[in-house]
N, CA, C and O atoms as CSV, one atom per row, in Angstrom:
chain,resi,resn,atom,element,x,y,z
A,1,UNK,N,N,11.178,11.333,1.588
A,1,UNK,CA,C,10.951,12.453,2.468
A,1,UNK,C,C,9.670,13.133,2.219
A,1,UNK,O,O,9.405,13.189,1.018
A,2,UNK,N,N,8.654,13.755,3.127
A,2,UNK,CA,C,7.389,14.467,2.981
A,2,UNK,C,C,7.877,15.783,2.450
A,2,UNK,O,O,8.828,16.512,2.734
A,3,UNK,N,N,6.793,15.841,1.488
A,3,UNK,CA,C,6.617,17.416,1.316
A,3,UNK,C,C,6.024,18.389,2.108
A,3,UNK,O,O,6.328,19.579,2.185
A,4,UNK,N,N,5.065,17.721,2.746
A,4,UNK,CA,C,3.992,18.553,3.680
A,4,UNK,C,C,4.042,17.860,5.269
A,4,UNK,O,O,4.070,16.633,5.357
A,5,UNK,N,N,4.049,18.535,6.256
A,5,UNK,CA,C,3.840,18.131,7.495
A,5,UNK,C,C,2.915,18.748,8.242
A,5,UNK,O,O,3.023,19.950,8.483
A,6,UNK,N,N,1.825,17.966,8.735
A,6,UNK,CA,C,0.810,18.673,9.594
A,6,UNK,C,C,0.774,18.009,11.055
A,6,UNK,O,O,1.079,16.823,11.179
A,7,UNK,N,N,0.444,18.694,12.027
A,7,UNK,CA,C,0.741,18.172,13.221
A,7,UNK,C,C,-0.903,18.122,13.927
A,7,UNK,O,O,-1.286,19.228,14.307
A,8,UNK,N,N,-1.637,17.263,14.080
A,8,UNK,CA,C,-2.973,16.934,14.595
A,8,UNK,C,C,-3.385,16.450,16.003
A,8,UNK,O,O,-2.472,15.946,16.657
A,9,UNK,N,N,-4.296,16.500,16.436
A,9,UNK,CA,C,-4.336,15.742,17.828
A,9,UNK,C,C,-5.211,14.930,17.820
A,9,UNK,O,O,-5.449,14.468,18.936
A,10,UNK,N,N,-6.111,14.357,16.605
A,10,UNK,CA,C,-6.428,13.073,16.420
A,10,UNK,C,C,-6.795,12.810,15.450
A,10,UNK,O,O,-7.214,13.750,14.775
A,11,UNK,N,N,-6.840,11.492,14.879
A,11,UNK,CA,C,-7.135,11.196,13.430
A,11,UNK,C,C,-8.833,10.717,13.240
A,11,UNK,O,O,-9.595,10.527,14.187
A,12,UNK,N,N,-9.185,10.585,11.819
A,12,UNK,CA,C,-10.243,9.932,11.806
A,12,UNK,C,C,-10.540,8.432,11.765
A,12,UNK,O,O,-10.066,7.796,10.824
A,13,UNK,N,N,-11.176,7.886,12.563
A,13,UNK,CA,C,-10.993,6.456,12.775
A,13,UNK,C,C,-12.414,5.664,12.824
A,13,UNK,O,O,-13.391,6.290,13.235
A,14,UNK,N,N,-12.548,4.435,12.458
A,14,UNK,CA,C,-13.467,3.557,12.105
A,14,UNK,C,C,-14.080,2.949,13.587
A,14,UNK,O,O,-13.552,3.275,14.650
A,15,UNK,N,N,-15.031,2.204,13.539
A,15,UNK,CA,C,-15.483,1.791,14.919
A,15,UNK,C,C,-14.775,1.006,15.679
A,15,UNK,O,O,-15.072,0.834,16.861
A,16,UNK,N,N,-13.608,0.348,15.028
A,16,UNK,CA,C,-12.694,-0.525,15.574
A,16,UNK,C,C,-11.593,0.182,15.844
A,16,UNK,O,O,-10.728,-0.429,16.471
A,17,UNK,N,N,-11.353,1.397,15.528
A,17,UNK,CA,C,-9.907,2.012,15.975
A,17,UNK,C,C,-9.005,2.390,15.103
A,17,UNK,O,O,-8.031,3.111,15.320
A,18,UNK,N,N,-9.465,1.698,13.694
A,18,UNK,CA,C,-8.175,1.790,12.523
A,18,UNK,C,C,-8.317,3.372,12.321
A,18,UNK,O,O,-9.311,4.093,12.413
A,19,UNK,N,N,-7.134,3.634,12.048
A,19,UNK,CA,C,-6.944,5.158,11.539
A,19,UNK,C,C,-7.513,5.240,9.898
A,19,UNK,O,O,-7.123,4.321,9.177
A,20,UNK,N,N,-8.313,6.173,9.338
A,20,UNK,CA,C,-8.833,6.160,7.956
A,20,UNK,C,C,-7.988,6.992,6.999
A,20,UNK,O,O,-8.307,8.142,6.694
A,21,UNK,N,N,-6.882,6.368,6.527
A,21,UNK,CA,C,-5.963,7.144,6.016
A,21,UNK,C,C,-6.486,7.631,4.728
A,21,UNK,O,O,-5.824,8.525,4.199
A,22,UNK,N,N,-7.491,7.241,4.149
A,22,UNK,CA,C,-8.090,7.870,2.793
A,22,UNK,C,C,-8.579,9.273,3.406
A,22,UNK,O,O,-8.408,10.342,2.820
A,23,UNK,N,N,-9.099,9.166,4.438
A,23,UNK,CA,C,-9.842,10.804,4.889
A,23,UNK,C,C,-8.581,11.802,4.876
A,23,UNK,O,O,-8.455,12.767,4.123
A,24,UNK,N,N,-7.710,11.393,5.822
A,24,UNK,CA,C,-6.596,12.086,5.749
A,24,UNK,C,C,-6.342,12.605,4.569
A,24,UNK,O,O,-6.285,13.819,4.375
A,25,UNK,N,N,-6.213,11.953,3.915
A,25,UNK,CA,C,-5.518,12.256,2.539
A,25,UNK,C,C,-6.562,13.235,1.656
A,25,UNK,O,O,-6.155,14.308,1.211
A,26,UNK,N,N,-7.836,12.814,1.458
A,26,UNK,CA,C,-8.868,13.863,0.902
A,26,UNK,C,C,-8.951,15.017,1.660
A,26,UNK,O,O,-9.430,16.041,1.172
A,27,UNK,N,N,-8.521,14.969,2.849
A,27,UNK,CA,C,-8.823,16.555,3.648
A,27,UNK,C,C,-7.357,17.218,3.093
A,27,UNK,O,O,-7.293,18.345,2.603
A,28,UNK,N,N,-6.297,16.390,3.244
A,28,UNK,CA,C,-5.034,17.549,2.883
A,28,UNK,C,C,-5.318,17.934,1.565
A,28,UNK,O,O,-5.074,19.114,1.311
A,29,UNK,N,N,-5.760,17.262,0.688
A,29,UNK,CA,C,-5.677,17.178,-0.520
A,29,UNK,C,C,-6.746,18.517,-0.787
A,29,UNK,O,O,-6.338,19.340,-1.606
A,30,UNK,N,N,-7.750,18.716,-0.306
A,30,UNK,CA,C,-8.606,19.883,-0.067
A,30,UNK,C,C,-8.152,21.096,0.397
A,30,UNK,O,O,-8.501,22.096,-0.231
A,31,UNK,N,N,-7.386,21.230,1.447
A,31,UNK,CA,C,-6.777,21.881,2.277
A,31,UNK,C,C,-5.696,22.638,1.614
A,31,UNK,O,O,-5.737,23.864,1.511
A,32,UNK,N,N,-4.746,21.924,1.173
A,32,UNK,CA,C,-3.693,22.386,0.449
A,32,UNK,C,C,-4.020,23.003,-1.071
A,32,UNK,O,O,-3.339,23.923,-1.522
A,33,UNK,N,N,-4.929,22.516,-1.683
A,33,UNK,CA,C,-5.284,23.114,-3.013
A,33,UNK,C,C,-4.265,22.150,-3.720
A,33,UNK,O,O,-3.301,22.637,-4.311
A,34,UNK,N,N,-4.482,20.633,-3.668
A,34,UNK,CA,C,-3.575,19.949,-4.257
A,34,UNK,C,C,-4.577,18.743,-5.134
A,34,UNK,O,O,-4.460,17.518,-5.130
A,35,UNK,N,N,-5.424,19.481,-5.750
A,35,UNK,CA,C,-6.648,18.654,-6.616
A,35,UNK,C,C,-5.949,18.116,-7.632
A,35,UNK,O,O,-5.915,16.896,-7.793
A,36,UNK,N,N,-5.250,19.051,-8.507
A,36,UNK,CA,C,-4.915,19.142,-9.818
A,36,UNK,C,C,-3.571,18.063,-9.487
A,36,UNK,O,O,-3.578,17.024,-10.148
A,37,UNK,N,N,-2.683,18.214,-8.723
A,37,UNK,CA,C,-1.524,17.389,-8.356
A,37,UNK,C,C,-2.200,15.649,-8.151
A,37,UNK,O,O,-1.763,14.603,-8.630
A,38,UNK,N,N,-3.236,15.850,-7.378
A,38,UNK,CA,C,-3.728,14.365,-6.720
A,38,UNK,C,C,-4.415,13.721,-8.021
A,38,UNK,O,O,-4.517,12.494,-8.016
A,39,UNK,N,N,-4.888,14.412,-9.113
A,39,UNK,CA,C,-5.682,13.725,-10.095
A,39,UNK,C,C,-4.499,13.260,-11.038
A,39,UNK,O,O,-4.642,12.216,-11.676
A,40,UNK,N,N,-3.364,13.980,-11.146
A,40,UNK,CA,C,-1.720,13.348,-11.921
A,40,UNK,C,C,-1.473,12.198,-11.587
A,40,UNK,O,O,-1.539,11.197,-12.301
A,41,UNK,N,N,-1.056,12.293,-10.056
A,41,UNK,CA,C,-0.692,11.157,-9.564
A,41,UNK,C,C,-1.456,9.785,-9.383
A,41,UNK,O,O,-0.856,8.710,-9.401
A,42,UNK,N,N,-3.009,9.911,-9.183
A,42,UNK,CA,C,-3.512,8.982,-9.393
A,42,UNK,C,C,-3.851,8.431,-10.867
A,42,UNK,O,O,-4.240,7.265,-10.930
A,43,UNK,N,N,-3.766,8.969,-11.735
A,43,UNK,CA,C,-4.207,8.510,-13.141
A,43,UNK,C,C,-2.954,7.477,-13.422
A,43,UNK,O,O,-2.893,6.854,-14.482
């Protein structure tokens, strides 16, 4: 069950059209102020 849901009109993509999930993740961490939580989960 997702904790946060965000609707967008487009996704960051590579030249070949694949969605860059890491860029979405980084943007949401910054926008929601979850830097501390991300460090705990990644460690």
